[in-house]
N, C-alpha and C positions, 0 to 999 in steps of 0.2 A: 548428406547422410548424417542426420542429427538424432542421437538417442538421448532424449531428455532425462529419463528416469525420474521425472517429477512433473507435477501439473504445471505446465507452462505453455504459453502460446507463442510459437515462433513463426516468423515470416520474414523473408528477405526481400528488400526492395532496392533495386540498383538505380543509381543516378550517376551520370558521368560528370567529372570535374575537369577543369583545365588548369594548367600550370602557367605561371607568369615567367618573365625573363629577368634574371638577376645578373650582376657582373660575375665573370668567371673567377672563382676562388677555389682552387684545387687543393689547397693545403688544409689539413684538419685544424679545427679551432681549439683554443685552450678554454674549454667550457667549464663553468663552475660545477662543483659536485652537489647537485640537488638531491640525488638519490644515494641512500646509504648502501654501499656495495655489500658489506657483511650481512646486513639485515636482509638484503635481497637474496643472497645465497641461502641464508637460513630459512626464509619463507619458501623458497623453491624446494629445499630438502624436506620441509614439513609437508608440503603439498604433494610430493611425489607418490606416497603410498596410496592415496585415494584419488589420484588425479583423474582416473577413468570415469569417475562419477560427475566430473565437472568440465569435461573437455569439449562441450558443445560449441563454444566460441572459436577455439582453434580449429575444430573440425570444419566449421564454416569457412574459415580462412583457407584451410588446405584444399577444400573443394574449389574455392575461387582460384587459387594458384594452379590447381590441376587443370581447370578450364582454360586458363591462359597458356599453360604449358602445352596443352593439346593443340593449340593454334600455331605452334612453332614447328615448322617443317625442317628439323635438323636433328642430328644425333648429339648426345652429350656423353662424355666418357668419365669425367671427374666432377663430382657434385659435393657441395658443402651444405649441410642442413644446419643453419645457424640459429641457435635457440631451439634445440631439438625436442625438448620435453621428453616424451616417452618413445620417441623415434617412430611416430606414426606416419611421417611423410614417406610416400612410396616414390622412389627415384625412377627415372626412365630405365627401361630394361637394358641390362648389360653395363650400366654405369657403376663406377666405384664411388661409394658414399663415405664421406667423413662427417661425423656429427660432433657438435659443439654446444655446450650449455653453460650458463653461469652457475648452475647448481651442481654440486658434486653427485648427488643421487641420480638426477636425470642423466648426467653425462655417463655415469657408470652403467646405468641400465641399458643405454643404447650403444655401449662399447665406444663411447666418444671421449672427448677431452673437456676439461673444465676451463673456461675462459670467458671473460666479458667481451661483449660485442665490439667495444671500442678499444680492445687490447688483444687483437687477434695474433696468434703465434705462427701463422702460416706464411710460407714464402710467397713472393710475388709470382703471379701467373700460375697459381697452383690448380685452379678450377676453371671449367667452362660453364658452370651453372652454380649459382648461389641462391638458396631459398631460405627465407626467414619469415616465420609466422608467429605472431603473438608476443614479441619481445622488444621491438624497437621503441615502444612507448616508455620503456623503463631504462633507457640508456642515458648515461650522463652526457656523453659527447656524441650526439646523433650525427652531426655533420662529419665528425672524425670517423665514426663507425662506417658511414656510407663511403667515405674516401678509402678506408681500409678494404671494404668489400670490392670496390673497383680495382684496387691494387692487386688483390689476390685473384682477380679474374684474368683470364687470358684475353688477348685481343678478340673482339667479337663474342665475348662471353656474356651470358645473360644473368641478370639479377631480377628475382621476383620476391617481393616482400608484402607483408600484410600486418597491420597493427591497429589498435583501437585509437581513434582520432577524436577531434573536436566535435562536441555535440553529444557525446556518449554519457550515459547515466544521468539524464536530466532530472528524473524523479528523485534520485538519491541526493543530487546537488540541491534541489529545491527544499527537500526535507531537512537537510543539514543547515541551510540558510535560515529556515524557519526556526529550527531548534536553537541556533546560536545567533539570533538576530542582533544582539548587542555586541558580541565579541566573536565574530567568525574566525575559526582556526583553519589551518591548512590540513584538510582531510583527504582531498582527492588530488591526483596528479595533474599537472598542467598538460594540455592536449594540443596537438598540432592539427591544423585544418588541411584540407586537400590541396589547396593552392600552395601553402607553405611547403607541403611535402614534395610537390613537384619542383618547387624552387630548390629544395635541398638536393634533389637528384641532379639538377643542372649544376649546382655549386660543387658537387662531388666529382663532376666531370663525366657523367654518364651521357651517352649518345641516345637519341630517340627516346627521351624520358616521357613517361606517361604516369599520371596519378589519377585514380578514380576512387569513388566511395560507394559502399553498399550499406544499407541499414538493416540491422537485425533487431526485430521487435520481440520482446519477451514479457510475459505476464507473470507477476509474482504474487502469491497469496499473502506474504508478509515479508518484512524487512530481513528477518533472520535467514530466509532462504537466499535472498540476494547476497547478503554478507557471507553466507556459507559458500556460495558459488565463487565469490571474489577470493576468499581464502583458498578454496580448493583449486583454483586455477592460478595461484600465486600472483594475484593481482591486487592484493590489499596494500595499504599505505606503507611505502618505504621511504618517504621524504626524510631528509636529514633533520628538518625542523618540525617533524610531526609531534603532535601532542596527544596524550592519552584521552580517550573518550570517557567522560564521567558518566555515572549512572543516570544523573539528571538529564544530561544532554542526550544520552541514548534513549531514554524514555520519551523525550519530546520528539526525537527523530522518528521513533517507531510510530508514534501517534500521527505525525505529519505524513509519513509514508502511507500508512493505512487510510488516512483521510482522503487520499487521492485515488482510492480504489474505484473500479467501475461497478456495474450492476452484478457482475459475477464475482465480486469480492477479490478482484485481482488489480494490482497496480501496474500500469503500463510502464515498462522501462525499455531503453533502447541502447544498442551499441552501434556506433558508426565505424565501420571497418574501412580503413584506407588501404588500397592496393597500389603497390609501386612496381613499375616495369622500367628497366634501364639496361642498356648494352654498354659493354666496355668498348671504347672507340676502336675502329679499324678502318683502314682506307677503303675496304670493299663496301662499306655501308652507304646507303643513299644519303645524300646531303640536300639541304634546302637550296632552292635556286638563289643565285647571287642577286643581291639588291640591284635593281635597275637593268636586269638582263631580259626583261620581257620585250617582245617585238611589237606589241600593240598596247595602247593605253586603255584603262577602264573608261575614261571619259569619252574616247572615240566610240567605244562599244555602246555606251549608253545613248549617245546622240546620233548614231548612225540610223538612216531611214530603214524601215522594215524591208526585209527581202521580198522580192516579187517572184512568184513562180508561175510558169505558163499554165493556162487552164487545161484540164484534161480533155 
């Protein structure tokens, strides 16, 4: 359900990713502060009044989360909407919903509380479902935030997350590199790929972790519309070491972005949306087979003669 309100071409393409195995590290890390927390709060408060005009990306994330939630055959009673924006997430029927946002205005609008995702104020085992759409790519300590999510979940509780991942905004990145060929500056946030996202789920101690990615393609008539969307969805640059964009660099970026336009005068841009699914561990959950517990070897199966069946 995407209401663009501007001339853009949207299409979603899903491709499944897999996660690797990393050593068990359940403790939150002491991550460096790469994002400016106060600037982030300010940008979210500024975006709140007109957010409905730029909510297409999070709407796509919420659709994907709802699809995954529909496949779960169980009831939820206490739900946390982490990074709630305007409170558009619809919780399962009958569930009590707590909402939390890093911005004061979004938190107030949704009758929630203001808190950063890596500094949650909730007690352990407070929820049986935590949902987060569109904010985890702006968290200073993402491993710590995921560990906190697991901690506030009850045993066998479910976490569903979605955020912008690696490979997003390639046209804008290329235009900026072209404009600042001699001295490129930090303009866009670092991004996490789907494999690393799956590793982070395992590192945080989630059971049955799954990470997959969907591609959202958008066509923009000019750079101003893209930058307007990024500001409107509170996704502009909040890096601690960000540098102002000079008029010269902006002009060259506009030209490079427009130069990549297709025959319809639209420049193709894309967002890679990473979806996360993980469960708080519980003894009732299925477990992988113990190594060496198989009763037949793969080698025997491959070298065995073909089975003979009696003729009819």
